[in-house]
C-alpha positions as CSV (number, residue, x, y, z in Angstrom):
1,X,-33.2,37.8,7.7
2,X,-34.5,36.1,10.9
3,X,-36.4,32.8,11.0
4,X,-40.0,33.3,10.3
5,X,-42.7,30.8,11.4
6,X,-45.7,30.3,9.2
7,X,-48.5,27.9,8.5
8,X,-48.1,28.0,4.7
9,X,-45.1,29.3,2.8
10,X,-45.6,29.9,-0.9
11,X,-42.5,30.2,-3.1
12,X,-43.3,32.2,-6.2
13,X,-45.9,35.0,-6.6
14,X,-47.1,33.9,-10.1
15,X,-50.7,32.7,-10.9
16,X,-50.2,29.3,-9.2
17,X,-49.0,30.8,-5.9
18,X,-51.5,33.7,-6.1
19,X,-54.5,31.4,-6.5
20,X,-53.3,29.0,-3.9
21,X,-53.4,31.9,-1.4
22,X,-56.8,33.2,-2.7
23,X,-58.3,29.7,-2.3
24,X,-57.1,29.4,1.3
25,X,-58.6,32.8,2.1
26,X,-61.8,32.0,0.3
27,X,-62.3,28.9,2.5
28,X,-61.8,30.9,5.7
29,X,-58.2,29.9,6.5
30,X,-57.0,32.1,9.3
31,X,-53.4,30.9,9.6
32,X,-50.3,32.8,8.6
33,X,-49.5,32.7,4.9
34,X,-46.0,33.9,3.7
35,X,-45.5,34.4,-0.1
36,X,-41.9,34.9,-1.3
37,X,-40.7,36.1,-4.7
38,X,-37.3,37.1,-6.0
39,X,-39.0,39.9,-8.1
40,X,-40.9,43.0,-7.3
41,X,-44.4,44.0,-6.3
42,X,-46.6,44.5,-9.4
43,X,-46.6,48.3,-9.1
44,X,-42.8,48.3,-9.4
45,X,-42.5,45.9,-12.4
46,X,-41.6,48.5,-15.0
47,X,-39.6,47.3,-18.0
48,X,-37.4,50.0,-19.7
49,X,-37.9,48.3,-23.1
50,X,-41.7,48.8,-22.9
51,X,-41.0,52.6,-22.9
52,X,-38.8,52.3,-26.0
53,X,-35.4,52.2,-24.1
54,X,-32.8,49.5,-24.6
55,X,-32.9,46.4,-22.4
56,X,-31.2,47.3,-19.1
57,X,-30.6,43.7,-18.2
58,X,-32.5,44.1,-14.9
59,X,-31.6,41.4,-12.4
60,X,-34.0,39.7,-12.0
61,X,-35.9,40.5,-15.2
62,X,-39.0,42.6,-14.5
63,X,-40.9,40.9,-17.3
64,X,-40.4,37.3,-16.0
65,X,-40.4,37.8,-12.2
66,X,-42.4,39.5,-9.6
67,X,-46.0,39.5,-8.5
68,X,-48.2,37.9,-11.2
69,X,-45.3,36.0,-12.8
70,X,-44.3,36.0,-16.4
71,X,-47.4,34.9,-18.3
72,X,-49.6,37.8,-17.2
73,X,-47.3,40.4,-18.6
74,X,-46.9,38.7,-22.0
75,X,-50.2,38.0,-23.8
76,X,-52.5,37.9,-20.7
77,X,-54.9,35.3,-22.1
78,X,-57.0,32.9,-20.1
79,X,-57.8,29.7,-22.0
80,X,-61.2,28.4,-20.9
81,X,-60.8,24.8,-22.1
82,X,-59.1,21.9,-20.3
83,X,-57.7,20.8,-23.6
84,X,-55.2,23.6,-23.5
85,X,-52.6,24.4,-21.0
86,X,-50.8,21.2,-20.2
87,X,-51.7,17.8,-18.6
88,X,-53.3,18.8,-15.3
89,X,-56.6,17.1,-16.4
90,X,-54.7,13.8,-16.5
91,X,-53.8,14.2,-12.9
92,X,-57.0,15.6,-11.3
93,X,-59.6,14.5,-13.9
94,X,-61.1,16.4,-16.8
95,X,-64.4,17.2,-15.1
96,X,-62.6,18.6,-12.0
97,X,-60.3,20.7,-14.2
98,X,-63.2,22.1,-16.2
99,X,-65.1,23.0,-13.0
100,X,-62.0,24.6,-11.5
101,X,-61.6,26.7,-14.7
102,X,-65.1,28.1,-14.2
103,X,-64.3,28.9,-10.6
104,X,-61.0,30.6,-11.4
105,X,-62.5,32.5,-14.3
106,X,-65.2,33.8,-11.9
107,X,-62.4,35.1,-9.6
108,X,-60.7,36.9,-12.5
109,X,-64.0,38.5,-13.5
110,X,-64.5,39.6,-9.9
111,X,-61.2,41.4,-10.0
112,X,-62.0,43.2,-13.3
113,X,-61.3,40.8,-16.2
114,X,-63.0,41.7,-19.5
115,X,-66.3,39.9,-19.8
116,X,-65.9,39.2,-23.5
117,X,-65.0,35.7,-24.5
118,X,-63.2,35.2,-27.8
119,X,-63.7,32.2,-30.1
120,X,-66.8,30.9,-28.2
121,X,-69.2,31.2,-31.1
122,X,-69.6,28.5,-33.8
123,X,-69.2,30.3,-37.1
124,X,-69.0,29.1,-40.7
125,X,-65.6,30.7,-40.9
126,X,-64.3,28.4,-38.1
127,X,-65.6,25.4,-40.0
128,X,-63.7,26.5,-43.1
129,X,-60.5,27.0,-41.1
130,X,-60.9,23.5,-39.7
131,X,-61.5,22.0,-43.1
132,X,-58.3,23.6,-44.4
133,X,-56.4,22.4,-41.3
134,X,-57.6,18.8,-41.8
135,X,-56.5,18.9,-45.4
136,X,-53.1,20.2,-44.3
137,X,-52.7,17.4,-41.8
138,X,-53.2,19.7,-38.8
139,X,-55.6,19.7,-35.8
140,X,-57.4,22.9,-34.9
141,X,-58.1,22.9,-31.1
142,X,-61.3,24.7,-30.0
143,X,-60.5,27.0,-27.1
144,X,-62.6,30.0,-26.0
145,X,-60.4,32.5,-24.2
146,X,-60.6,35.7,-22.2
147,X,-58.1,38.3,-23.1
148,X,-56.8,40.4,-20.2
149,X,-54.4,42.5,-22.2
150,X,-50.9,43.1,-21.1
151,X,-51.6,46.6,-19.7
152,X,-54.9,45.7,-18.1
153,X,-53.5,42.5,-16.5
154,X,-51.1,44.9,-14.6
155,X,-54.1,46.7,-13.0
156,X,-56.0,43.5,-12.3
157,X,-53.1,41.8,-10.5
158,X,-52.5,45.1,-8.6
159,X,-56.0,44.7,-7.2
160,X,-55.3,41.1,-6.3
161,X,-52.1,42.0,-4.6
162,X,-53.8,44.7,-2.5
163,X,-56.5,42.1,-1.6
164,X,-53.9,39.6,-0.4
165,X,-52.1,42.3,1.7
166,X,-55.4,43.5,3.2
167,X,-56.3,39.9,4.1
168,X,-53.1,39.5,6.0
169,X,-50.9,37.6,3.6
170,X,-47.2,38.4,4.1
171,X,-45.8,39.3,0.7
172,X,-42.0,39.2,0.7
173,X,-40.3,40.5,-2.5
174,X,-36.7,40.7,-3.6
175,X,-36.1,37.5,-1.8
176,X,-34.9,34.3,-3.4
177,X,-35.6,30.8,-2.2
178,X,-32.2,29.0,-2.2
179,X,-33.2,25.6,-0.6
180,X,-36.2,23.6,0.5
181,X,-35.7,22.3,4.1
182,X,-36.2,18.5,4.1
183,X,-35.9,16.7,7.4
184,X,-36.3,13.0,7.1
185,X,-39.1,12.6,4.4
186,X,-40.9,15.8,5.4
187,X,-40.6,19.4,4.2
188,X,-40.3,21.9,7.0
189,X,-40.0,25.1,5.0
190,X,-37.5,26.9,2.9
191,X,-34.2,28.8,3.2
192,X,-34.1,32.2,1.5
193,X,-31.8,35.1,0.8
194,X,-33.0,38.7,0.7
195,X,-31.9,42.3,1.2
196,X,-31.4,41.6,4.9
197,X,-29.3,38.5,4.3
198,X,-30.1,34.8,4.5
199,X,-32.8,33.3,6.7
200,X,-35.4,30.5,7.0
201,X,-39.2,30.3,6.8
202,X,-40.4,27.4,8.8
203,X,-43.8,26.2,7.8
204,X,-46.3,23.4,8.3
205,X,-46.9,23.3,4.6
206,X,-44.7,24.4,1.7
207,X,-45.8,25.3,-1.8
208,X,-43.3,25.7,-4.6
209,X,-44.7,27.6,-7.5
210,X,-41.6,29.1,-9.2
211,X,-42.8,29.2,-12.8
212,X,-40.8,28.6,-15.9
213,X,-38.0,30.8,-14.6
214,X,-37.6,28.6,-11.6
215,X,-37.9,25.2,-13.4
216,X,-34.2,24.7,-13.5
217,X,-33.9,25.4,-9.7
218,X,-36.8,23.0,-8.9
219,X,-35.2,20.3,-11.0
220,X,-32.0,20.6,-8.9
221,X,-34.1,20.4,-5.7
222,X,-35.8,17.3,-7.0
223,X,-32.4,15.6,-7.7
224,X,-30.8,16.7,-4.5
225,X,-33.7,15.7,-2.2
226,X,-35.0,12.7,-4.3
227,X,-38.4,14.3,-4.8
228,X,-40.0,11.9,-7.3
229,X,-40.0,13.3,-10.8
230,X,-39.4,12.5,-14.4
231,X,-38.0,14.5,-17.3
232,X,-40.7,15.7,-19.6
233,X,-40.6,17.4,-23.1
234,X,-38.9,20.6,-23.7
235,X,-40.3,23.2,-26.2
236,X,-37.8,24.8,-28.6
237,X,-39.1,27.1,-31.3
238,X,-39.4,30.5,-32.9
239,X,-41.6,33.6,-32.7
240,X,-43.3,34.2,-36.0
241,X,-44.4,37.7,-37.1
242,X,-46.6,38.5,-40.1
243,X,-48.9,41.4,-41.2
244,X,-52.3,41.5,-39.6
245,X,-53.9,41.2,-43.1
246,X,-52.5,37.7,-43.4
247,X,-54.1,36.6,-40.1
248,X,-57.2,38.7,-40.5
249,X,-59.8,35.9,-40.7
250,X,-58.3,33.8,-37.9
251,X,-57.9,36.9,-35.7
252,X,-61.5,37.9,-36.2
253,X,-63.2,34.6,-35.7
254,X,-60.9,32.8,-33.3
255,X,-58.5,35.5,-31.9
256,X,-56.0,32.7,-31.4
257,X,-55.5,29.7,-33.7
258,X,-54.3,26.7,-31.8
259,X,-52.9,24.3,-34.4
260,X,-51.1,21.1,-33.8
261,X,-49.2,18.9,-36.3
262,X,-46.7,16.1,-36.5
263,X,-44.7,17.0,-39.7
264,X,-42.5,14.8,-41.7
265,X,-39.9,13.4,-41.4
266,X,-39.5,13.3,-37.6
267,X,-43.2,13.5,-36.6
268,X,-42.4,15.4,-33.4
269,X,-45.3,17.4,-32.0
270,X,-45.3,21.0,-33.2
271,X,-47.9,23.6,-32.2
272,X,-48.8,27.2,-32.3
273,X,-48.9,29.1,-29.0
274,X,-49.5,32.6,-27.6
275,X,-51.0,34.3,-30.7
276,X,-51.0,38.1,-30.4
277,X,-53.2,40.0,-32.9
278,X,-51.8,43.5,-33.3
279,X,-49.2,42.5,-30.8
280,X,-45.5,43.2,-30.1
281,X,-42.6,40.8,-30.1
282,X,-40.7,41.2,-26.8
283,X,-37.5,40.1,-25.0
284,X,-37.2,38.3,-21.7
285,X,-34.0,37.7,-19.7
286,X,-33.4,34.6,-17.6
287,X,-30.7,34.0,-15.0
288,X,-27.2,34.0,-16.5
289,X,-28.1,36.6,-19.1
290,X,-30.1,34.2,-21.4
291,X,-32.3,36.4,-23.7
292,X,-35.4,34.7,-25.1
293,X,-38.2,36.0,-27.2
294,X,-41.9,36.2,-26.3
295,X,-45.0,38.3,-27.4
296,X,-47.2,41.0,-25.8
297,X,-50.7,41.8,-26.6
298,X,-52.3,45.0,-25.4
299,X,-56.0,46.0,-25.2
300,X,-55.5,49.5,-26.5
301,X,-52.0,49.7,-28.1
302,X,-51.9,47.9,-31.4
303,X,-49.3,47.2,-34.1
304,X,-49.8,46.3,-37.8
305,X,-48.5,42.8,-37.1
306,X,-49.6,39.5,-35.5
307,X,-47.0,37.3,-33.7
308,X,-47.2,33.8,-32.4
309,X,-44.9,31.0,-31.3
310,X,-44.2,27.8,-33.1
311,X,-42.9,25.3,-30.6
312,X,-41.4,21.9,-31.2
313,X,-41.6,19.4,-28.4
314,X,-38.7,17.0,-27.8
315,X,-38.2,14.3,-25.1
316,X,-34.9,13.2,-23.5
317,X,-34.7,10.3,-21.1
318,X,-31.7,8.1,-21.7
319,X,-28.8,8.4,-21.4
320,X,-29.3,12.2,-21.3
321,X,-32.2,13.4,-19.1
322,X,-31.7,17.1,-18.7
323,X,-34.0,18.8,-21.3
324,X,-33.8,22.2,-19.6
325,X,-30.0,22.3,-19.9
326,X,-30.3,21.3,-23.5
327,X,-32.7,24.1,-24.3
328,X,-30.5,26.6,-22.4
329,X,-27.5,25.6,-24.6
330,X,-29.6,26.2,-27.7
331,X,-30.5,29.6,-26.4
332,X,-26.9,30.5,-25.4
333,X,-25.6,29.6,-28.9
334,X,-28.3,31.8,-30.5
335,X,-27.6,34.7,-28.2
336,X,-23.9,34.4,-29.0
337,X,-24.7,34.8,-32.7
338,X,-26.8,37.8,-31.9
339,X,-24.2,39.4,-29.6
340,X,-26.6,39.0,-26.7
341,X,-29.7,40.1,-28.5
342,X,-32.6,38.3,-30.2
343,X,-32.0,37.0,-33.8
344,X,-34.5,37.6,-36.6
345,X,-34.5,36.1,-40.1
346,X,-36.9,36.1,-43.0
347,X,-38.6,32.8,-43.9
348,X,-37.6,33.1,-47.6
349,X,-33.9,33.6,-46.7
350,X,-34.0,30.4,-44.7
351,X,-35.3,28.5,-47.7
352,X,-32.7,30.1,-49.8
353,X,-29.9,29.1,-47.4
354,X,-28.8,32.7,-46.7
355,X,-28.7,35.0,-43.7
356,X,-30.9,38.1,-43.5
357,X,-29.4,41.6,-43.6
358,X,-30.7,44.7,-42.0
359,X,-31.2,46.4,-45.4
360,X,-33.5,43.5,-46.5
361,X,-35.7,44.0,-43.4
362,X,-36.0,47.6,-44.3
363,X,-37.5,46.8,-47.7
364,X,-40.1,44.3,-46.3
365,X,-43.8,44.8,-45.7
366,X,-43.3,43.2,-42.2
367,X,-41.5,45.8,-40.0
368,X,-40.1,44.1,-36.9
369,X,-41.9,45.2,-33.7
370,X,-38.8,44.2,-31.7
371,X,-36.7,47.1,-33.0
372,X,-33.4,45.9,-31.6
373,X,-33.5,42.4,-32.9
374,X,-30.4,41.5,-34.9
375,X,-30.9,40.3,-38.5
376,X,-28.9,37.1,-39.0
377,X,-29.1,33.4,-39.5
378,X,-31.1,31.5,-36.8
379,X,-30.4,28.2,-38.6
380,X,-26.7,28.4,-37.5
381,X,-27.9,27.8,-33.9
382,X,-31.2,26.0,-34.1
383,X,-30.9,22.1,-34.0
384,X,-31.5,20.6,-37.4
385,X,-34.4,18.4,-36.2
386,X,-36.3,21.3,-34.6
387,X,-35.6,23.7,-37.5
388,X,-36.9,21.1,-40.1
389,X,-40.0,20.4,-38.0
390,X,-40.7,24.2,-37.8
391,X,-40.2,24.8,-41.5
392,X,-42.4,21.9,-42.6
393,X,-45.1,22.9,-40.0
394,X,-45.1,26.5,-41.3
395,X,-45.6,25.3,-44.9
396,X,-48.6,23.3,-43.6
397,X,-50.0,26.3,-41.8
398,X,-49.7,28.2,-45.0
399,X,-52.4,26.0,-46.5
400,X,-54.7,27.0,-43.6
401,X,-53.6,30.7,-43.6
402,X,-52.4,31.6,-47.1
403,X,-49.4,33.9,-46.9
404,X,-48.3,32.7,-43.5
405,X,-45.1,31.2,-45.0
406,X,-44.4,34.1,-47.3
407,X,-40.8,35.0,-48.1
408,X,-40.9,38.1,-45.8
409,X,-42.4,36.4,-42.8
410,X,-40.2,37.0,-39.8
411,X,-38.8,34.3,-37.5
412,X,-37.3,35.4,-34.1
413,X,-35.1,33.1,-32.0
414,X,-34.8,31.7,-29.4
415,X,-38.3,30.9,-28.1
416,X,-37.9,28.4,-25.3
417,X,-40.3,27.1,-22.7
418,X,-38.8,25.8,-19.5
419,X,-41.3,23.5,-17.8
420,X,-39.8,20.1,-18.6
421,X,-39.4,18.6,-15.1
422,X,-42.5,16.8,-14.1
423,X,-42.9,16.3,-10.4
424,X,-44.8,13.1,-9.5
425,X,-47.8,13.7,-7.3
426,X,-51.3,12.4,-6.6
427,X,-54.7,13.9,-7.3
428,X,-54.4,16.1,-4.2
429,X,-51.2,17.5,-5.6
430,X,-49.1,15.9,-2.9
431,X,-45.5,15.0,-3.8
432,X,-43.4,12.1,-2.5
433,X,-42.2,14.4,0.3
434,X,-44.7,15.1,3.0
435,X,-46.1,18.6,3.3
436,X,-44.6,19.7,0.0
437,X,-46.6,20.7,-3.1
438,X,-45.2,21.8,-6.4
439,X,-47.5,23.9,-8.6
440,X,-47.7,25.6,-12.0
441,X,-45.4,25.5,-15.0
442,X,-42.3,24.5,-13.0
443,X,-44.1,21.4,-11.8
444,X,-44.3,20.2,-15.4
445,X,-48.1,19.8,-15.3
446,X,-49.3,23.1,-16.6
447,X,-48.5,25.4,-19.5
448,X,-50.0,28.9,-19.3
449,X,-51.9,31.4,-17.2
450,X,-55.2,29.6,-16.7
451,X,-54.0,26.1,-15.9
452,X,-51.4,27.4,-13.5
453,X,-54.1,29.4,-11.7
454,X,-56.3,26.3,-11.7
455,X,-53.6,24.2,-10.1
456,X,-53.1,26.8,-7.4
457,X,-56.8,27.0,-6.8
458,X,-57.1,23.2,-6.3
459,X,-54.0,23.1,-4.1
460,X,-55.3,25.9,-1.9
461,X,-58.6,24.1,-1.5
462,X,-56.8,20.9,-0.5
463,X,-54.6,22.8,2.0
464,X,-57.6,24.4,3.6
465,X,-59.1,21.0,4.3
466,X,-55.8,19.7,5.7
467,X,-55.2,22.6,8.0
């Protein structure tokens, strides 16, 4: 690949990178924008497992990489509250974050998002759920959301991709960023490797928006180039699957129940995340062959089950300060026990101190939607502290949603969220290195589709003013 000159280079074609480019165009920016992603264009992102075939170990994984990133192809939900999705409001201000959510939401609607908002009405059923949560020592977070749907998100982002191409944005796929180019205390672009070999993209401004999949790489760049950053929490957990009948009230009145607790004895933060009514448990593959679990939620295609994540946040600072590496080791050990596949275990078997067997799954009301998950013992790999937090949290949720912690409730592992490195920046999203911005989940400031989009939107506006 030859050297390319650009005004703005955006590394990563997920929501943060996409909305950075959209905001630049919206403000009349006429310079050259180059967007680089190691994955594929959205129309080429076809996963064999979604068609019922075994995982083909695509490199890179077509679920986690490519145009629109990982989040859009999982549950495809837009949270419309600044109280959900990370700590970006602490950086830019709550009012600015809320205003940007409205602006980003309008863009999604303009490209065809469903106009229906879930969980926006105040209902007596919500008040009753909150009363039970308070009694159980949990906090119910109000968050209206817009559900794109896994399959409809594909079409929506295809329209955005065409819009960017038509507007003159250079979209470069199957090309990996290997290095940021720092000269003195200024970023001058990136070094990349693609089908035509290595090359450089020299740019006046560089935006790194590599998502959760690129969090480890960004952390290495921060260490190597002394980009100011600090380790943040890492989320380790499980994907829980129950029958829709158990979650019926919550699904109907809230669609997604966002519950937070600090269970005994460790009092770490534990939360629910990414609830998928009628959804499907899915597998994602990261670099090095690490298999992690996630969930999909379609608009039309439905299962008899609801799945959601339960995540336990842990902090590491001294003497160990590499939370991403810690979570990866937990995932690798779990994968080893599952012979490279996702492990699944019944809640009752965990309490009884035994592994789950395939014949026991076959007798249950809850039929796994991830058909090739391996029945086994997730507690043999999950750290004691995290597992204890998760079990006690589930028992508390059972007081809010009776039957949630039933003996046949399924727990899949590992569920890991890699966004622990927090890059230090100011309210204009400028890092300690001139002309470099780091956005989205890999920056450590956002968690999820909407807030990553908001961060990109704000950065694009700031760039347009600078250039």
